[in-house]
Every structure is written in structure tokens, then in C-alpha cells.
N, C-alpha and C positions, 0 to 999 in steps of 0.2 A: 365931552369928557364924562358927564353924568351917565350917558348911555353906555359908555365903555365900562365904567365902574359897575353898572348894573349887570352887564353880561359877565364880568369877572366873578361877581358874587353868585350869579345864577348857575354858572357852569363849572367853575374851578374848585378843586378841593384845597382852597387856599389856607384853610385853618390847620391842615395836617401835613401837606406835602411841600410847601414852599419854605425857603427859597429853592428854586429848581437847580438841576445839575448842569445846565447848558452854560457855555462860556459867554461872558458879556459880549454882546454884539452878534451872537449867533442868529441865523435866520429862522431857526426852528420856532421861536416864539411868534414870528410873523405868520407862519403857517398855522400854528395853533389858533391865533386870533382870527384868521380867515375861515378856518373850519367852524369855530363856534358862531361866528356871524352868519355863515351860510345856514347852519342848523337852526339858528334862532329865526331867521327870516322865513324858513320853510315851515316853522311851527311844530317841529317834532318835539315830543316830550322826551325827557331823559331816559325813560324806560323803553322807548321805542328804538333807541340807538345801541348798537354794540360796536365798540372800538377795539380792534385786534391789532397787535403789533408783534414784531420779532425782536431781534437784538440790535443794539447800536444806539447812537444818540437819538434817532427818531423813535426808537422803541420805548423811550421814556415818556413819550407824549400821553399815552392813556393813563399814566399814573396821576396826571394833574387834572383830569376831567371827571366830572361826576356823572358818568354814564355807566352802562354795563361794559366792563373792560376785561381784556384778556391779554396778558403779556406772555408770548409763546417762545418757542425755541428758534434758533437762528435759521432763517430761510423758510420756515414752515408756517408763517402767518396765514398765507392763502389757503393752505390745507385745513387749518383749524377753522378759518372763516367759512369755507365751503361746507364743512360739517354743521356749523351753526345755522347757516342759511337753509340747508336741507331739513334740519330738525325744526327750525322756527322760521318759516318763510315770511311771516308777517313782520319780522324785525328788519330794520335798516342796518346792514353790516358794512362797516368802513374798515379798511385795512391800511395800516400805516407801515411803510417800509422805507429803508434807506436803499441807496443804489447798490451797495454790496449785498445787503440782505435779499433784495429782489432779483438781482441780475446774476449773482454768483451761485451760492448754494441754493437759492430759491428760484433759479432761472427756469427750470422745467415746470415748477408749480405755476409760475407766471405765464408761460407760454400756453399751458393746458387750461388754465382758468380762462384765458382769453379765447382759446379755441372752443371751449365748451359754452362760452357766453354765460357764465355763472352770474347771477344777479348780485354783484358786489361793487363797491366803489373803492378803488385802490389809489392812495395818494403816495407818490414816491418822492422822497427827498433826495435830490441828486446834487451832492456836494463834491463829487469826483474823488472821493477818498474814503478810507475807513477811519472815521474821525475818533471814535471812542477808544479803539483798541491800539492806537499808536501811529496812525498816519500811513498805513500800508496802502499800496496802490489798489484800486478797485476796478471792476469792469468798465467804469465810466471815466477813469483817469485818462486824459487825452495823451496821445502820442507825443513824446518829447518832454513831458513834464516829470517832475521829481516826486518821490515819495520815500518813506523810510525803508521800504523794500525795493526801491528803484532809485538809489542815491545818485546814479549818473544820468539816467533818464529812463522813462517807460518806453519800451519798444513795441508794446501792443497797441492796437487801435481800439478806441472806445466803442462800447455798445451805444447805439442810438435807441434809447428806451421807447420813446413815443413811436418811432418808425417800426420797431419790433412789435409793439402792441397793435398797430394798424394791420401789419402783415399777419399776425397771429389770429386776428378776428375780433378784437374788442369793438364794441358798438359805439363807444364814445371815447375819444382820446383828445385831451387838451394839454397844452404846455404853458406854464407861466413862470414867473420869477418872483422872488420875495421883494424885489424893488417895485414891481407892478402889482401892488397889493389889491387894488380894486378889481383888476382883471382876475387875480387869483380867487377872490371871493366869488366872482361870477362863474368861473370854471368849476369850482367845487360844488356850487349850487346846481349847475347843469348836470354834473356827473351824478349827484345824489338823486336827481329827478329822473334820470335815464334808467329804463328797465333793461337790465343786462349788465355786462362787464364794462364798467367805466374806469378810465385811467386819467389821473391828473399828475403829470410829471412837473415837479417844482425845481427850478434851478435855484439853489440856495448856496450860500458860501460857508466854507470852513476856513476862516482866516487864521486859525491857530495852527492846524495841521497842514492843510493844503496851501494856504496863503503864505505862511512863513517859509515853507520849504521851496516855494517857487517865487518868492520875493514879489508878491502881488499886493502888498500893502495891508492896510487896515480893513476892518469890516466895511467901513464907509467907502474905501477905495474899490473894494470888490463889488459893492452894490452899484457904484458908478459905472463899473465895467458892464454890469447887467443892463443898466440904462442905455449905455452907448452901443451895445452890441445886439440888442434884441430888436426884432422887427415883427410887425403883425403879419398874420397869414395873408391878409389882403394886400399888403405892400409886397410881400415876398412873391406873390403871383405875377407881379409886374417886372420882377428883376430877372436877370440872366443867372445861370448857374455860377458864373464867376463873381457876380455882384453879391450873391448869397453866401459865398464861401466864408466860413468863420462866424457867421451870424446865427443867433438863436431865433428860430421862428416860434412865435408865441400866439396863442389863441386856440380856437377849436380846429383840430386837425382832421377829425372824423366824427360824424354824427349820422349813424345809419341804423337800420332796423334788421334784426336777425332773430330767429327763434331763441327763446330764453331757456336755459338748461332746466330750471325749476319747473317750468310749464311742461316741458317734454317729459320730465321725470314723473310728474303727476299723471300724465296720460299713460305712461308705461304701467304705473301702479294700478290704474283703473282697468287696463287690459288684463293684467295679471289676476285681478279679482274676478273678472268675467270668465277668464279661462279656468280658474279654480272651481268656480260654481258649476260650469258646464262639465268639468271633469268628474264631478260627483255624480 
């Protein structure tokens, strides 16, 4: 408990920004805790970190931490983060997005950041709903579930965030849940260490908007669901497609090496300099 208190005082703007805006029982606080534990273990100074977010419940997270922070427009967090990384490549840039922020209006930014392999770490809060703005269905709301804009049922099939990241070219893709807090710490730490575009998708619950509309119970009930329906990558490899249906596969989904956008960009700059000198 003493170590936790030490981290709280070290990294959080507790004197000005609390109490937070998240609902009691929200999983966002668990993700915040996992993030600052990973940063602390890796030994980054606060000035070496830039935390960028868009709009939504997840977008409030940078408000509470004492890093360099940027709260941007809806869906555009990756665009702002890319600019920061190109201007200041020595900084560790972390992007916080919700499932609606990243996969709807920000969907193309997400695909192309992965394709380019920009050296960023993206943490995506997947709670299957637009939580802050009224419980509208999002790109990750499962088929058949209810939302304020789908009162009878959602007839669209949900985006598979991590699978999309793998296909688009991200070099590190991990998926965790807020129930599996130690695994989440580890996934964030690995993503931060990886050179290139790293994704951590976090299955978290919105028991107020999503849970109530779909009669899924309390925050504790929804975390128990995560416990009972998540399986490790290693276990999933031994199961048939039928046995894996409806399960959340957690762990490291991809860890590979590809050319990093910033490195390629610097090479182009050097070539341009040489070409200019020769042209004179």
C-alpha cells in the first residue's frame, strides 16, 4: 500500500484535478494504475513522456497525470501524436483512445499509423459503447446488444480492434482486460519498449451505459465476466474455432520487426540534404 501511495503522489495531479469524473466502479482507473506502474518500472522521467488523448471517458486520463499532456479533438489523437513524434523523436509518446474515438472517426488515422509503423504506443479502452456522450452504440458494440441509439438491438458486427491492428501492420499488438491487472501492466510495459507502432487493447467495462442497457449487472459482475471469458494466447492455440467462439484472447498477439517510420523519415531528410548540396 505504501508503494501505491508513493506512485500516486509521484505521478498524479491529485492536488488540483481530483475527484475524477469517472463513475464509481469504472475500469478506467485500473488502466491508469497499470500505465503509471509500467512507466515507473521502466524508469522514464515525467518530462520524457507525452500523453495524448482524444474525446470521451478515456480522453480524461491525461488530465490526472503529471506528464506532458495533450487533450485533442475527437478521433485525431494519433494525428497530433504523429506530429509530436516527428518533431521530438526522443520523446516517448503514448496515445489514449476509446473504441469510438479510435475506430469510428479516428479509424483511418489508426489504420495508417499502423501501416506506417510510427513509433507510438496506443492504448485503446474498449468498453463497447460511447460512454460519456449518452450510451450510443460504437464500432465495437457486439451484434444483438442494445444502446441508446439501438434500443431494439445493434444489427452491425463489431470491429475486432487487435485483429485490425495486426492486419494493418502494427509491430506489437496485445490485448488485456481490467480484471487481469498484472497482465495489463506487462503488456503496456512491452508496448512502451517496442520500437514502432504498439497497440494494447484493453477490454474494460461501462456498467452504467452498456451494462444497464444490456442487463449485465454491476461493475463487479462485468469484471467476473471478463475473468470467465478470457483465455490466454497459449491456451487459445490448443482450442478449436468452436471452442474459442465468444472468448476473449488475451496476451501478446503479435511481436515482430518492421522498418520504423521515423528512421525512414530521417533517411529521406539526409538524402534531400545531399541532393540539395549536389544541385548547387
